[in-house]
C-alpha positions in Angstrom: 56.3 -69.9 25.0 55.8 -66.3 24.7 54.7 -64.7 28.3 51.2 -63.2 28.6 52.5 -59.9 29.2 55.8 -58.1 29.5 56.7 -56.5 32.8 57.2 -53.1 31.0 53.4 -53.0 30.3 52.5 -53.9 33.8 54.7 -51.1 35.1 53.5 -48.5 32.8 49.9 -48.9 33.9 50.7 -48.9 37.9 49.3 -51.7 39.7 47.8 -49.6 42.3 47.6 -46.2 40.7 44.4 -44.5 39.8 44.4 -41.1 38.1 42.3 -38.6 39.9 41.2 -36.0 37.2 41.1 -32.1 37.3 37.9 -30.1 36.9 38.6 -27.6 34.2 38.4 -28.6 30.4 39.7 -27.6 27.2 38.5 -29.1 23.9 41.2 -31.2 22.1 41.5 -30.0 18.4 40.2 -32.1 15.9 40.8 -32.5 12.2 38.1 -31.9 9.8 35.0 -33.7 10.1 34.5 -36.8 7.7 30.6 -36.8 6.5 31.2 -37.8 2.9 33.3 -40.8 1.6 36.8 -39.9 1.7 40.2 -41.7 1.9 40.9 -41.9 5.7 44.6 -42.9 6.2 45.2 -41.9 9.8 48.8 -43.7 10.4 50.3 -43.0 7.1 50.2 -46.5 6.1 48.2 -48.0 3.2 47.2 -50.8 5.5 44.7 -48.4 7.0 43.4 -46.6 4.0 39.7 -46.9 3.6 37.3 -44.9 1.2 34.3 -44.6 3.7 33.8 -43.2 7.2 33.0 -45.4 10.2 30.1 -44.4 12.3 28.6 -47.6 13.5 29.4 -51.3 14.3 28.1 -52.2 10.9 30.5 -49.8 9.1 33.2 -51.2 11.2 32.4 -54.8 10.4 32.4 -54.1 6.7 35.9 -52.6 7.2 37.1 -55.6 8.9 35.8 -58.0 6.3 37.5 -55.8 3.5 40.7 -55.9 5.5 40.7 -59.6 6.0 40.8 -60.1 2.2 44.0 -58.4 1.8 47.4 -59.4 3.1 48.3 -58.4 6.6 50.8 -55.4 6.9 52.2 -54.4 10.2 51.0 -51.1 11.6 53.1 -48.0 11.8 55.6 -48.0 15.0 56.4 -44.8 17.0 59.6 -43.3 15.8 62.7 -44.8 17.2 63.7 -41.7 19.3 60.7 -42.2 21.5 61.9 -45.6 22.3 65.1 -44.1 23.7 63.0 -42.6 26.5 64.0 -44.4 29.8 61.3 -45.6 32.0 61.5 -42.8 34.4 61.3 -40.3 31.7 58.4 -41.9 30.0 56.6 -42.1 33.5 56.9 -38.3 34.0 55.2 -37.5 30.6 51.6 -36.8 32.1 48.5 -36.1 30.3 47.1 -32.7 31.1 43.7 -33.4 32.7 42.5 -30.0 31.5 43.0 -31.2 28.0 40.5 -34.2 28.1 38.0 -34.5 25.5 34.5 -33.9 26.7 35.5 -33.0 30.1 32.9 -30.8 31.7 30.6 -31.5 28.8 29.6 -35.2 29.1 29.5 -37.9 31.8 32.6 -39.4 30.3 35.9 -37.8 29.1 38.8 -39.4 27.2 42.5 -38.9 27.8 45.2 -40.5 25.6 48.6 -42.2 26.4 51.9 -41.0 24.9 53.9 -43.4 22.8 57.5 -44.1 23.9 59.6 -46.4 25.9 58.3 -50.0 25.2 55.0 -48.6 23.9 55.7 -48.2 20.4 52.5 -49.4 18.9 50.4 -46.5 17.8 46.6 -46.3 17.5 44.5 -44.1 15.4 41.6 -42.3 17.5 38.2 -40.9 16.2 35.3 -39.5 17.7 31.7 -40.0 16.3 29.7 -36.8 17.2 26.4 -36.3 15.7 26.8 -39.2 13.5 30.0 -37.8 11.8 33.5 -39.4 12.3 36.1 -36.9 13.3 39.8 -38.1 13.6 41.9 -36.9 16.5 45.2 -35.7 15.9 48.3 -36.2 18.2 48.6 -32.8 20.1 52.0 -32.3 22.1 49.9 -29.6 24.0 47.9 -32.2 25.7 50.9 -33.4 27.6 52.9 -32.1 30.5 56.6 -33.0 30.0 59.3 -32.8 32.7 62.0 -30.1 32.4 64.4 -32.4 31.1 62.3 -33.1 28.0 61.1 -29.4 27.4 63.3 -29.3 24.1 62.4 -32.9 23.0 61.1 -33.0 19.6 58.3 -35.1 18.8 58.2 -36.9 15.2 55.5 -35.5 12.9 54.2 -38.9 12.4 53.5 -39.5 16.0 50.0 -40.7 17.1 48.7 -41.9 20.6 49.5 -45.3 22.0 46.4 -45.9 23.9 43.3 -44.2 25.7 41.8 -43.9 29.2 38.0 -43.5 29.8 37.2 -41.3 33.0 34.1 -40.5 34.6 32.2 -40.6 37.8 30.6 -43.7 39.3 27.0 -43.4 40.4 26.7 -42.0 43.8 30.2 -40.4 43.7 31.2 -36.8 42.8 34.9 -37.9 42.5 36.1 -38.1 39.0 38.1 -41.4 38.3 39.8 -43.5 35.7 37.5 -46.3 34.7 38.7 -48.0 31.6 42.0 -48.0 29.6 43.1 -49.6 26.4 46.9 -50.0 26.2 49.1 -52.3 24.3 48.0 -55.2 21.9 44.3 -55.8 22.7 44.4 -55.4 26.3 42.0 -53.3 28.3 41.5 -52.8 32.0 38.6 -51.9 33.8 37.6 -51.5 37.5 34.6 -50.9 39.9 34.2 -48.1 42.2 35.8 -49.9 45.3 38.7 -51.4 43.3 42.0 -50.5 42.0 43.4 -51.9 38.6 44.3 -55.5 38.9 43.4 -58.3 36.4 42.9 -57.4 32.7 41.0 -58.6 29.8 42.0 -58.9 26.1 40.2 -58.8 22.8 41.5 -62.3 21.6 44.3 -64.6 22.0 45.8 -66.5 19.1 47.7 -69.7 19.4 48.2 -69.2 23.1 49.4 -72.2 25.0 50.9 -73.8 22.1 54.3 -75.0 21.4 54.8 -72.3 18.8 54.8 -68.6 19.2 51.7 -66.7 20.3 50.4 -64.2 17.9 49.1 -61.0 19.5 46.0 -59.0 17.6 46.4 -55.5 18.1 43.5 -52.7 18.5 44.9 -50.4 15.8 42.1 -47.9 15.5 39.3 -46.6 18.0 36.1 -44.8 17.6 34.4 -43.2 20.6 30.7 -42.5 20.2 29.4 -39.1 21.8 27.1 -40.1 24.6 23.8 -38.6 24.9 23.2 -35.8 27.5 23.2 -37.5 30.8 23.6 -41.0 29.6 25.8 -43.3 31.9 26.8 -45.5 28.9 29.7 -45.0 26.5 30.1 -46.8 23.4 33.7 -47.5 21.9 34.3 -49.3 18.6 37.9 -50.9 17.9 39.5 -52.5 14.9 41.6 -55.5 15.5 44.4 -56.6 13.1 46.9 -59.5 13.1 48.5 -61.7 10.6 45.7 -64.4 10.8 42.5 -62.2 11.3 40.8 -59.0 11.5 38.0 -58.1 14.0 35.4 -55.4 14.4 34.6 -54.9 18.4 32.1 -52.7 20.1 32.3 -52.1 23.8 29.4 -50.8 25.7 30.6 -49.4 29.1 28.2 -48.8 32.1 29.8 -48.0 35.5 27.5 -48.7 38.4 27.5 -48.1 41.9 29.4 -51.1 43.1 30.2 -52.8 39.7 31.4 -51.7 36.3 30.0 -53.6 33.1 31.1 -53.9 29.5 28.9 -55.5 26.8 31.3 -56.8 24.0 30.1 -57.5 20.4 32.5 -58.6 18.0 32.9 -60.1 14.4 36.1 -62.0 13.5 37.2 -62.5 9.9 40.1 -64.8 9.0 43.1 -64.4 6.7 44.3 -68.0 7.5 43.2 -70.6 10.1 44.8 -70.1 13.5 46.0 -73.4 15.3 44.0 -72.1 18.5 41.6 -69.3 19.4 41.2 -67.9 23.0 37.9 -66.3 23.4 37.2 -63.5 26.0 40.6 -64.0 27.8 41.3 -62.9 31.1 44.8 -62.4 32.4 46.1 -62.1 35.8 49.0 -62.3 38.3 49.6 -65.3 41.0 52.8 -65.3 42.9 52.1 -66.9 46.3 49.5 -67.4 48.8 47.4 -70.5 49.6 49.5 -73.4 48.8 52.8 -71.8 48.2 54.8 -70.0 51.2 56.4 -66.6 50.5 60.2 -66.3 49.6 62.6 -65.4 52.5 62.3 -62.1 54.1 59.1 -61.1 52.4 56.5 -60.6 55.1 53.4 -60.4 52.8 51.5 -63.6 53.3 49.9 -63.6 49.7 50.8 -61.9 46.5 48.3 -62.1 43.6 45.7 -60.3 41.6 43.2 -63.2 41.5 43.0 -66.6 43.5 41.0 -68.6 41.4 39.2 -69.5 38.1 35.4 -70.1 38.7 33.5 -71.7 35.8 29.8 -72.2 35.4 28.7 -74.8 32.8 25.6 -77.1 32.5 27.3 -79.7 34.8 27.5 -77.1 37.8 30.1 -74.8 39.3 33.9 -75.4 39.6 36.3 -73.3 41.5 40.0 -73.8 40.1 42.6 -72.6 42.9 45.5 -70.8 41.1 49.1 -71.7 41.5 52.3 -70.7 40.1 54.0 -73.7 38.4 57.6 -74.2 37.7 56.9 -74.8 34.0 54.4 -73.4 31.5 51.2 -75.4 32.4 48.0 -75.5 30.3 45.1 -77.1 32.0 41.9 -78.2 30.3 38.4 -78.2 31.7 36.4 -80.4 29.6 32.9 -78.6 29.4 31.1 -78.5 25.9 29.1 -75.3 26.8 30.0 -72.4 28.9 27.5 -70.3 31.0 30.2 -68.2 32.5 33.6 -68.0 33.7 36.2 -65.5 35.4 39.3 -64.9 37.4 38.1 -63.9 40.9 39.9 -62.3 43.7 37.6 -63.9 46.6 40.0 -62.9 49.2 39.5 -59.4 50.3 41.0 -59.5 53.6 43.9 -57.0 54.0 45.8 -59.0 56.6 46.0 -61.9 54.2 48.3 -59.5 51.8 49.5 -56.6 54.2 50.4 -54.4 51.3 49.2 -50.8 51.7 50.8 -49.9 48.2 49.6 -52.6 46.0 46.4 -53.1 47.7 45.9 -56.6 46.5 42.9 -56.8 48.7 41.1 -54.4 46.4 41.8 -56.0 42.9 38.7 -56.6 41.0 37.2 -59.9 40.2 36.1 -60.3 36.5 33.1 -62.4 35.3 32.5 -63.2 31.7 29.0 -64.2 30.4 28.2 -65.4 26.8 25.4 -63.3 25.2 25.3 -65.4 22.3 25.8 -69.0 21.4 29.2 -69.7 21.4 30.6 -72.6 19.5 31.4 -75.8 21.5 34.8 -76.0 23.0 36.6 -76.2 26.3 38.0 -73.9 28.9 41.7 -73.6 29.3 43.9 -72.1 32.3 47.3 -71.1 31.5 49.8 -70.9 34.4 53.3 -69.8 33.8 56.3 -69.7 36.2 56.6 -65.9 36.6 59.4 -64.1 37.5 57.9 -61.7 40.1 54.7 -59.8 40.7 55.1 -57.4 37.7 54.4 -60.0 35.1 51.0 -61.5 34.5 51.4 -65.1 34.5 47.7 -66.6 34.5 45.3 -66.6 31.6 41.8 -68.1 31.4 39.9 -68.1 28.1 37.4 -70.4 26.0 38.8 -72.4 23.4 35.9 -72.9 20.5 35.9 -75.7 17.9 36.3 -73.6 14.7 34.0 -74.5 11.8 35.7 -75.9 8.8 34.2 -72.8 6.9 35.5 -69.7 8.2 34.5 -67.4 5.4 31.3 -66.1 6.9 33.3 -64.9 9.9 33.0 -65.8 13.6 30.3 -63.5 15.7 31.1 -63.5 19.6 29.0 -61.5 22.1 29.4 -61.5 25.9 29.2 -59.3 28.9 32.1 -58.6 31.4 31.6 -57.7 35.1 34.1 -56.1 37.3 33.4 -56.2 41.0 34.9 -56.6 44.5 35.1 -59.9 46.1 33.1 -63.1 45.2 30.5 -63.6 42.5 26.9 -63.1 44.1 24.3 -64.6 41.9 21.0 -66.2 42.9 21.8 -69.6 41.1 24.8 -70.2 43.4 24.1 -68.5 46.7 22.7 -71.4 48.3 25.8 -73.5 47.2 28.6 -73.7 49.5 32.0 -72.3 48.2 35.5 -72.8 48.9 36.7 -70.3 51.4 40.4 -71.3 52.4 42.8 -73.8 51.0 45.9 -74.8 53.0 48.7 -77.0 51.8 51.8 -78.3 53.5 54.3 -80.5 52.5 55.8 -83.2 54.8 59.5 -84.3 54.6 58.3 -88.0 53.6 56.9 -86.3 50.5 53.3 -86.7 51.5 51.2 -83.5 50.9 48.3 -82.4 53.4 45.6 -80.7 51.9 42.9 -78.9 53.9 39.8 -77.2 52.1 37.3 -75.1 53.9 33.6 -74.8 52.6 31.0 -72.4 53.7 27.4 -71.9 52.6 23.7 -72.4 53.3 23.7 -75.8 51.8 26.1 -77.1 54.8 25.0 -74.7 57.4 21.2 -76.0 57.0 22.2 -79.9 57.2 20.6 -81.7 60.0 23.3 -83.3 62.3 22.3 -86.8 61.2 22.8 -86.0 57.5 25.6 -88.0 55.9 28.2 -86.0 53.8 30.3 -87.8 51.5 33.0 -86.7 48.9 33.1 -87.0 45.2 36.9 -87.0 44.9 39.3 -88.1 42.0 43.0 -87.5 41.6 45.6 -87.7 39.0 49.2 -88.7 39.9 48.4 -88.9 43.4 47.3 -91.4 45.9 44.8 -90.5 48.7 46.1 -92.0 52.0 43.4 -90.4 54.3 40.4 -88.1 54.0 38.2 -86.8 56.9 35.2 -84.3 56.9 34.9 -82.1 59.9 32.1 -79.9 60.7 32.9 -76.5 62.2 31.0 -73.8 63.9 29.3 -71.1 61.8 28.4 -73.3 58.9 32.0 -74.2 58.1 33.0 -77.6 56.9 36.7 -78.8 56.4 37.9 -81.6 54.2 41.3 -82.8 55.2 43.3 -84.8 53.0 46.7 -86.7 52.8 48.0 -87.5 49.5 51.1 -89.3 48.3 52.3 -88.0 45.2 53.2 -90.8 42.5 56.0 -88.9 40.8 57.8 -85.6 41.0 55.2 -84.1 38.5 52.4 -81.9 40.0 49.3 -83.8 40.8 45.7 -82.9 40.2 42.8 -83.0 42.7 39.1 -82.5 42.0 36.5 -82.8 44.9 33.1 -81.7 45.8 30.9 -82.4 49.1 27.4 -84.0 48.5 24.6 -85.9 50.4 22.8 -88.8 48.9 20.8 -86.7 46.4 22.9 -83.6 45.3 25.9 -81.7 45.4 26.3 -79.5 48.5 29.3 -77.3 47.3 31.1 -76.1 44.1 33.6 -78.6 42.8 37.2 -77.6 43.9 40.1 -78.5 41.4 43.8 -77.7 41.9 47.1 -78.5 40.0 49.4 -79.0 43.1 53.2 -78.9 42.7 55.0 -81.4 44.7 57.9 -79.2 45.1 57.3 -75.5 45.4 58.7 -73.7 42.3 61.7 -71.5 42.8 61.6 -67.8 42.8 63.8 -66.7 39.8 64.8 -63.2 41.2 65.3 -63.4 45.0 66.5 -59.7 45.1 62.8 -58.6 44.2 61.3 -60.5 47.0 64.1 -60.8 49.7 64.5 -57.1 49.5 68.2 -57.8 49.4 70.0 -55.6 46.7 
């Protein structure tokens, strides 16, 4: 199975690094404005030729539909000489912040990523200013090269490999990087009090299947000039892959403590994929609650997110994450989805003790459908993961595709990026999982302790009976006990005997006679902790 993302892509966009931008600005030179129908061929490939300008989502939708009617052709790659750059050389090529587009003129400005090393996919970049499309040509002068590359010749056909959006969060005077698009259809966003962590993707195709996963690519971008003083930026993106094309619109709104992206898309199909993953969120989980660290690594937890939260008509489910010893795909059977996301609920520094990676400041991501999504089910992908530089967690909605795909598939949703747990009126009263502890005994029994906290439990009268709604698969419950703790905390203690060496599943919530008092907690528990494949990464032994 193809891994969710290569380590190189993770290394290039540093896990904790945030770009702080300069103050001065120079305008990037653009090619001639496009206001009349012309042949636009930004990458020198007939795959991308079009006889009209794109200045709106409707234009882009028409273009995507047109492209879907023609056979797929791979996009132009960066020249091979750029792939000879070492990781260190590539990292030393920095965008000159003074050359950012719109810096000093607008509330947002744009920087570009240089192609090279493993980033060989090239994109085409356009601006939409005063209703006109203006292609942005590659400009070597926008980058600062190390002395060792001062005479490095950039091939003529070179374009950019990705884009980053910078601006200021409301209430802050510090310019910050807010959103990046780099590689395949990946994009990362953050709130003002977070560093980069979990990512989002435009679409996943044939993910979690026995065959090879198909990775759609955002090949071309259009960034709409924001109005004076506007705190919203619109980005259009054209998606392409062997089985489909897509028109995407992203509306970015950074807020004081959160960031929000409204996504509107239309997917057109060249062929019928085996599986689609809608609004995929990708993350990393190595160890923490449920798995002890490897030898000599003193950090108690290492993960970008600690669980999958799902809201459906049946209620709320919290699925704690785990690194499995094999590629695992878990299905949550909900016909309709109200929202889902990978959250980093644990924000206590002492639980991570990592001053560089700052896992305590990784963003939580919540996806809310803004249209009627097709019926389907939720999936969670958990991969073994060699080390913390590789994303090994994925969550996405799998729709039941209609028989007739000729009309295309419209999908709209809103993505929220924030620090900590999801705060919404509809679940504030419901008790949530605060902590999970798992210990494995020599006799193979597994002790599970789940701590819940919330007003629904804190407000209970002492005489109120609290029961469990519990089910397991491949595990026998030998003992269960509910303990009331101070400060509105309740702990459910379980002793489970695994029925085989395969991981066993648990699903449980607390309830009184009439209602659920807690979210449902679910977990796929390895009977034996999965091994660490590269001990030198964790033991610090070279």
